[in-house]
ZAMARGU-4260 file (C-alpha; in steps of 0.2 Angstrom, whole numbers, plus 5000, padded with zeros to 4 digits):
<rodrens>
0) 5308/4635/4777 | 5320/4622/4783 | 5338/4629/4785 | 5350/4618/4775 | 5365/4621/4787
5) 5355/4613/4801 | 5345/4599/4793 | 5349/4589/4777 | 5337/4592/4763 | 5329/4575/4763
10) 5311/4569/4762 | 5315/4554/4773 | 5323/4565/4786 | 5309/4578/4786 | 5295/4565/4788
15) 5305/4557/4802 | 5308/4573/4811 | 5289/4577/4810 | 5285/4560/4817 | 5297/4563/4831
20) 5290/4580/4836 | 5271/4576/4833 | 5270/4587/4818 | 5256/4582/4806 | 5262/4579/4788
25) 5249/4590/4780 | 5259/4604/4772 | 5253/4611/4755 | 5258/4625/4743 | 5245/4636/4753
30) 5251/4629/4770 | 5270/4626/4770 | 5278/4614/4782 | 5284/4622/4798 | 5301/4629/4801
35) 5311/4615/4810 | 5328/4624/4811 | 5327/4625/4830 | 5329/4606/4831 | 5347/4607/4826
40) 5357/4594/4816 | 5345/4579/4817 | 5352/4563/4809 | 5340/4552/4799 | 5346/4533/4799
45) 5338/4523/4785 | 5339/4505/4779 | 5347/4500/4763 | 5339/4498/4746 | 5330/4481/4746
50) 5326/4481/4764 | 5308/4476/4767 | 5307/4487/4782 | 5313/4502/4771 | 5301/4498/4758
55) 5286/4496/4769 | 5291/4512/4779 | 5291/4522/4762 | 5275/4514/4756 | 5265/4517/4772
60) 5271/4535/4773 | 5270/4538/4754 | 5288/4544/4754 | 5295/4550/4738 | 5312/4545/4732
65) 5325/4556/4738 | 5341/4558/4748 | 5340/4545/4762 | 5352/4552/4776 | 5363/4539/4784
70) 5360/4521/4776 | 5365/4505/4785 | 5361/4487/4781 | 5354/4479/4796 | 5342/4482/4811
75) 5357/4480/4823 | 5366/4494/4814 | 5351/4506/4815 | 5349/4503/4834 | 5368/4505/4836
80) 5368/4522/4827 | 5353/4528/4837 | 5362/4523/4853 | 5378/4532/4849 | 5370/4548/4842
85) 5358/4557/4853 | 5352/4567/4838 | 5348/4551/4828 | 5331/4546/4822 | 5329/4529/4815
90) 5316/4515/4811 | 5316/4497/4814 | 5305/4482/4817 | 5295/4484/4833 | 5300/4467/4839
95) 5318/4472/4838 | 5316/4490/4846 | 5308/4483/4862 | 5325/4477/4868 | 5334/4493/4865
100) 5338/4507/4877 | 5331/4520/4865 | 5314/4528/4865 | 5300/4522/4854 | 5289/4537/4848
105) 5271/4538/4847 | 5263/4541/4830 | 5246/4550/4831 | 5246/4548/4850 | 5248/4529/4848
110) 5263/4518/4853 | 5266/4501/4845 | 5261/4487/4856 | 5254/4469/4854 | 5237/4476/4856
115) 5238/4491/4844 | 5247/4481/4831 | 5234/4467/4832 | 5219/4479/4830 | 5228/4490/4818
120) 5227/4506/4828 | 5245/4509/4826 | 5248/4517/4809 | 5264/4507/4804 | 5258/4489/4805
125) 5265/4476/4792 | 5264/4457/4789 | 5278/4445/4788 | 5278/4433/4773 | 5285/4417/4767
130) 5286/4418/4748 | 5288/4403/4737 | 5286/4398/4719 | 5271/4386/4722 | 5280/4370/4718
135) 5284/4363/4735 | 5293/4347/4739 | 5286/4336/4752 | 5298/4343/4766 | 5294/4361/4760
140) 5275/4358/4762 | 5278/4349/4779 | 5288/4364/4785 | 5275/4377/4779 | 5261/4367/4787
145) 5271/4367/4803 | 5274/4386/4802 | 5255/4389/4801 | 5251/4378/4815 | 5262/4372/4829
150) 5275/4385/4824 | 5264/4399/4829 | 5269/4396/4847 | 5287/4401/4841 | 5280/4416/4831
155) 5271/4424/4845 | 5288/4425/4855 | 5294/4437/4841 | 5278/4446/4835 | 5259/4444/4833
160) 5255/4427/4828 | 5245/4423/4812 | 5229/4413/4811 | 5233/4395/4814 | 5226/4383/4801
165) 5228/4365/4806 | 5236/4354/4819 | 5253/4347/4815 | 5260/4330/4814 | 5276/4329/4803
170) 5276/4316/4790 | 5296/4316/4792 | 5299/4320/4774 | 5318/4321/4769 | 5326/4335/4761
175) 5335/4352/4762 | 5327/4369/4763 | 5336/4386/4760 | 5327/4401/4766 | 5334/4419/4762
180) 5328/4437/4765 | 5323/4449/4778 | 5335/4453/4793 | 5320/4458/4804 | 5312/4440/4801
185) 5329/4430/4802 | 5329/4427/4821 | 5311/4421/4821 | 5313/4410/4806 | 5329/4403/4813
190) 5320/4398/4829 | 5306/4390/4818 | 5318/4380/4808 | 5327/4374/4823 | 5311/4368/4831
195) 5304/4360/4815 | 5320/4350/4814 | 5317/4343/4831 | 5300/4337/4824 | 5307/4331/4808
200) 5326/4325/4810 | 5326/4321/4792 | 5325/4339/4787 | 5340/4351/4785 | 5336/4369/4785
205) 5348/4384/4782 | 5342/4402/4785 | 5352/4416/4777 | 5349/4434/4781 | 5351/4446/4766
210) 5336/4457/4763 | 5318/4455/4758 | 5321/4460/4739 | 5336/4448/4738 | 5326/4434/4745
215) 5312/4436/4733 | 5324/4437/4719 | 5332/4422/4724 | 5316/4412/4725 | 5311/4418/4708
220) 5328/4413/4701 | 5327/4396/4709 | 5342/4399/4721 | 5332/4397/4737 | 5316/4388/4742
225) 5308/4402/4753 | 5310/4421/4754 | 5307/4430/4771 | 5299/4446/4766 | 5294/4460/4778
230) 5285/4469/4764 | 5271/4466/4752 | 5276/4458/4735 | 5276/4470/4721 | 5264/4466/4707
235) 5276/4457/4695 | 5283/4447/4710 | 5265/4442/4716 | 5262/4435/4698 | 5277/4424/4700
240) 5276/4419/4718 | 5264/4413/4732 | 5264/4420/4750 | 5259/4414/4767 | 5257/4427/4781
245) 5266/4419/4796 | 5265/4434/4808 | 5262/4453/4811 | 5274/4466/4817 | 5276/4485/4815
250) 5289/4498/4811 | 5294/4508/4826 | 5302/4525/4826 | 5316/4526/4838 | 5327/4540/4845
255) 5341/4541/4857 | 5335/4540/4876 | 5345/4556/4879 | 5337/4565/4865 | 5333/4582/4873
260) 5315/4588/4877 | 5311/4603/4865 | 5303/4614/4878 | 5305/4631/4885 | 5298/4627/4902
265) 5296/4609/4910 | 5285/4608/4926 | 5286/4593/4937 | 5272/4590/4949 | 5273/4579/4965
270) 5291/4582/4965 | 5293/4574/4982 | 5290/4557/4974 | 5305/4559/4962 | 5321/4549/4967
275) 5339/4552/4962 | 5339/4541/4947 | 5323/4549/4940 | 5330/4566/4943 | 5346/4561/4934
280) 5336/4555/4918 | 5326/4571/4919 | 5341/4582/4919 | 5348/4573/4904 | 5332/4575/4895
285) 5331/4594/4896 | 5341/4606/4885 | 5352/4620/4892 | 5342/4635/4894 | 5326/4626/4898
290) 5317/4632/4914 | 5313/4619/4926 | 5299/4621/4939 | 5297/4609/4953 | 5281/4608/4962
295) 5279/4597/4978 | 5277/4596/4997 | 5292/4591/5007 | 5281/4587/5022 | 5274/4572/5012
300) 5282/4555/5011 | 5299/4554/5002 | 5301/4545/4986 | 5301/4526/4986 | 5318/4526/4977
305) 5334/4532/4984 | 5337/4551/4989 | 5326/4565/4995 | 5328/4576/4980 | 5316/4590/4983
310) 5321/4592/5001 | 5339/4593/4997 | 5337/4605/4983 | 5327/4617/4995 | 5340/4615/5009
315) 5354/4619/4998 | 5348/4637/4997 | 5354/4639/4979 | 5338/4640/4970 | 5323/4652/4972
320) 5309/4644/4982 | 5291/4649/4983 | 5280/4642/4997 | 5262/4642/4995 | 5252/4646/5010
325) 5235/4647/5003 | 5225/4630/5002 | 5214/4627/4987 | 5209/4609/4990 | 5198/4613/5005
330) 5190/4629/5012 | 5202/4640/5022 | 5192/4637/5038 | 5192/4618/5035 | 5197/4607/5050
335) 5206/4596/5038 | 5218/4611/5034 | 5219/4617/5052 | 5223/4600/5059 | 5235/4595/5045
340) 5245/4611/5049 | 5244/4606/5068 | 5250/4588/5064 | 5264/4595/5053 | 5270/4607/5067
345) 5268/4594/5081 | 5254/4603/5089 | 5240/4595/5099 | 5225/4590/5088 | 5208/4590/5098
350) 5199/4574/5092 | 5183/4575/5102 | 5176/4591/5096 | 5162/4593/5084 | 5168/4595/5066
355) 5160/4594/5049 | 5175/4588/5040 | 5187/4580/5052 | 5179/4566/5062 | 5187/4553/5074
360) 5177/4538/5078 | 5183/4529/5094 | 5184/4510/5092 | 5196/4497/5100 | 5202/4481/5091
365) 5204/4478/5073 | 5187/4470/5070 | 5178/4484/5078 | 5187/4497/5068 | 5183/4487/5052
370) 5165/4486/5056 | 5164/4505/5059 | 5173/4508/5042 | 5160/4497/5033 | 5146/4508/5040
375) 5155/4524/5035 | 5159/4519/5018 | 5143/4511/5013 | 5129/4520/5023 | 5136/4537/5030
380) 5149/4545/5019 | 5142/4544/5001 | 5127/4555/5005 | 5137/4566/5017 | 5150/4571/5004
385) 5139/4568/4988 | 5150/4555/4981 | 5149/4537/4974 | 5155/4523/4986 | 5169/4519/4974
390) 5175/4537/4975 | 5178/4536/4993 | 5195/4529/4999 | 5202/4519/5013 | 5220/4523/5017
395) 5231/4513/5028 | 5249/4513/5032 | 5254/4495/5029 | 5249/4480/5018 | 5251/4466/5030
400) 5243/4471/5047 | 5226/4467/5055 | 5220/4483/5046 | 5232/4482/5031 | 5228/4483/5013
405) 5227/4464/5009 | 5215/4460/5023 | 5204/4476/5021 | 5203/4473/5002 | 5196/4455/5005
410) 5184/4461/5018 | 5178/4476/5008 | 5176/4466/4992 | 5165/4453/5001 | 5155/4467/5009
415) 5153/4480/4995 | 5154/4468/4980 | 5149/4450/4986 | 5150/4435/4974 | 5134/4433/4963
420) 5130/4420/4950 | 5128/4434/4937 | 5145/4441/4941 | 5160/4434/4932 | 5176/4431/4941
425) 5195/4428/4938 | 5207/4421/4951 | 5224/4427/4950 | 5235/4419/4964 | 5227/4423/4981
430) 5216/4437/4973 | 5199/4436/4965 | 5194/4449/4953 | 5175/4451/4951 | 5164/4461/4940
435) 5160/4477/4949 | 5177/4477/4959 | 5187/4493/4962 | 5204/4491/4955 | 5221/4500/4953
440) 5234/4500/4940 | 5250/4496/4950 | 5264/4499/4936 | 5267/4511/4922 | 5262/4502/4905
445) 5265/4515/4891 | 5259/4503/4878 | 5242/4497/4885 | 5229/4503/4873 | 5213/4512/4879
450) 5198/4520/4872 | 5184/4532/4877 | 5167/4529/4872 | 5151/4538/4869 | 5135/4535/4879
455) 5131/4522/4865 | 5147/4513/4867 | 5155/4519/4851 | 5174/4523/4853 | 5177/4542/4852
460) 5195/4543/4857 | 5210/4531/4857 | 5227/4531/4865 | 5240/4521/4875 | 5246/4521/4892
465) 5240/4516/4910 | 5249/4522/4925 | 5253/4517/4942 | 5239/4524/4954 | 5225/4524/4941
470) 5209/4518/4948 | 5194/4511/4940 | 5180/4498/4941 | 5179/4481/4932 | 5166/4482/4919
475) 5167/4465/4911 | 5176/4449/4913 | 5175/4437/4898 | 5181/4419/4901 | 5178/4416/4882
480) 5190/4430/4876 | 5200/4428/4892 | 5201/4447/4896 | 5195/4460/4908 | 5189/4477/4904
485) 5191/4491/4917 | 5183/4508/4916 | 5195/4521/4924 | 5189/4537/4933 | 5193/4548/4918
490) 5182/4538/4906 | 5196/4527/4898 | 5191/4509/4895 | 5206/4497/4895 | 5205/4478/4891
495) 5218/4467/4900 | 5222/4450/4894 | 5221/4437/4908 | 5240/4436/4907 | 5241/4455/4911
500) 5231/4455/4927 | 5247/4456/4937 | 5246/4475/4933 | 5230/4476/4943 | 5226/4474/4962
505) 5210/4477/4972 | 5209/4495/4978 | 5195/4497/4991 | 5210/4500/5002 | 5227/4506/4997
510) 5243/4511/5006 | 5246/4530/5010 | 5261/4529/4999 | 5250/4524/4984 | 5238/4539/4987
515) 5252/4552/4984 | 5247/4563/4970 | 5228/4559/4972 | 5214/4566/4981 | 5197/4560/4986
520) 5180/4567/4992 | 5183/4558/5008 | 5196/4546/5016 | 5194/4534/5030 | 5210/4530/5040
525) 5211/4516/5052 | 5220/4520/5068 | 5227/4503/5074 | 5244/4497/5079 | 5256/4493/5064
530) 5275/4493/5060 | 5283/4507/5070 | 5292/4513/5054 | 5276/4516/5046 | 5267/4524/5061
535) 5274/4542/5059 | 5270/4560/5056 | 5273/4560/5037 | 5261/4545/5034 | 5248/4553/5045
540) 5250/4570/5037 | 5250/4563/5019 | 5234/4553/5022 | 5224/4567/5030 | 5229/4579/5016
545) 5222/4567/5002 | 5204/4572/5007 | 5194/4586/4999 | 5178/4586/5010 | 5180/4574/5024
550) 5193/4564/5034 | 5187/4550/5045 | 5199/4542/5057 | 5193/4526/5065 | 5201/4518/5080
555) 5212/4522/5095 | 5216/4539/5100 | 5233/4533/5107 | 5238/4527/5089 | 5234/4544/5082
560) 5245/4553/5096 | 5259/4540/5092 | 5259/4544/5074 | 5258/4563/5076 | 5273/4562/5089
565) 5284/4550/5079 | 5295/4561/5068 | 5308/4547/5064 | 5311/4543/5046 | 5324/4533/5037
570) 5340/4544/5035 | 5344/4547/5016 | 5363/4551/5013 | 5363/4557/4995 | 5375/4571/4998
575) 5365/4581/4985 | 5364/4597/4995 | 5383/4597/4998 | 5386/4594/4979 | 5374/4608/4974
580) 5382/4620/4986 | 5400/4614/4980 | 5395/4618/4962 | 5388/4635/4967 | 5404/4640/4976
585) 5414/4635/4960 | 5403/4645/4949 | 5404/4660/4961 | 5423/4658/4962 | 5424/4658/4943
590) 5415/4674/4942
</rodrens>
């Protein structure tokens, strides 16, 4: 049972907590709802009676009438309350929530997004309506025609656009229009009104935000011309009014960004990639008493962002540290492991001896190095390590050298996946995406929808999220639908609109920095001169340790020696070690 002293007895509150914690609302007399007392004094923030957002929220969740927690009369006030109270849970229009600093929660593993709303995979989708009494004046009809045609360019800036019906050419009718209703719709409808009046200077439109129910009542009574409604009309209202769907949105569940993680233990992998700001957010998100386990390799590259958090924490000497000496990625006798340790310790690595998994191919000049890499990746290594060519990975320190990412990707694309009349392409800036290309997601997109499919192409699992470093192959490019479908390594299919292709780049070759946290059957590393700041031991060590079965270094032995000997790295003055030690001294003194 739920303890009354910690949580208000409210159906709304209970359901919102369950949504926030991923608990399924399936309790029965035989199967009671779980004990939520450990969550503390969670605050439910609800909209007022008459709000379309509240009505749709209650309708979609089949919410019974009951105590409603804290009630506010606008979207802005819900967001403000959630921002001020770290224990608050609220619901708002998704189009409004995207601009907040709060966290938007998944429901059934799905986040609201343009795609999940458009395909109805997000559970709390709803339509936006304009309601009217059916007896329209010329200027009202002209405005409604505008909204369903040219006005959809405005609508899509705020939510998912509705089907467009006709082209628009105003007849310049004269008259006044009064629109009243939903606060969620008000910014969009105000923008529509402003743009329409530019098309028709003879029209005068006033938009008044109250709530959906008041707007509908006002239309029925003749006090206004259109009602903005973010809920479906009730049966008796539908008998009196007509409606037009002008857009589609969703209801988002929002919590404070500092809402603590409810966990006994939190494990952070690849800790060397965590910078100061991310660590700060993490510490804010965990509760007092939560055990935090940090896993990482201080000998790999430091974070892209400021700080050297893992190294500073270890050097402070204030926390227990366990160093793993046994390697599991490769066999203990592997030359990859032996030579990685030698590189890390600054010991000489013999490059000319026979080895099954650590190969050095001597070549001089960038073009000769690239030709050798072509032979390795297409003809030699796939059978040698038992892997597909797309599973092998070229790692290079830089983006813009003679053997940098940009040049190598163009060359390897033409070599491994040349243009063909049957392969669709899409040009994005200087990059050509082609069906069959190996690509990488280069930014975190938590709202990008994906699905897994059976062997017959039937969706078997759905979710959201594509993350920086995910790699896959372009399955299909549709110029008709204007989208690109990528199959990622873990079997997820993600469809990108053409406008989203800035989230992808070719991945035949990637930087060593991008490879952190990943592993490959074999890696190929060019040994050619590049920017000195990137030609160092950390880069070399990180690249070598990405391989499970085989490392192939191609190029000049002098470059390998230069990188292995170069221990210079940019100094990072975070003072974190000193601050940790200072806090420990204060605690010791207090005891």
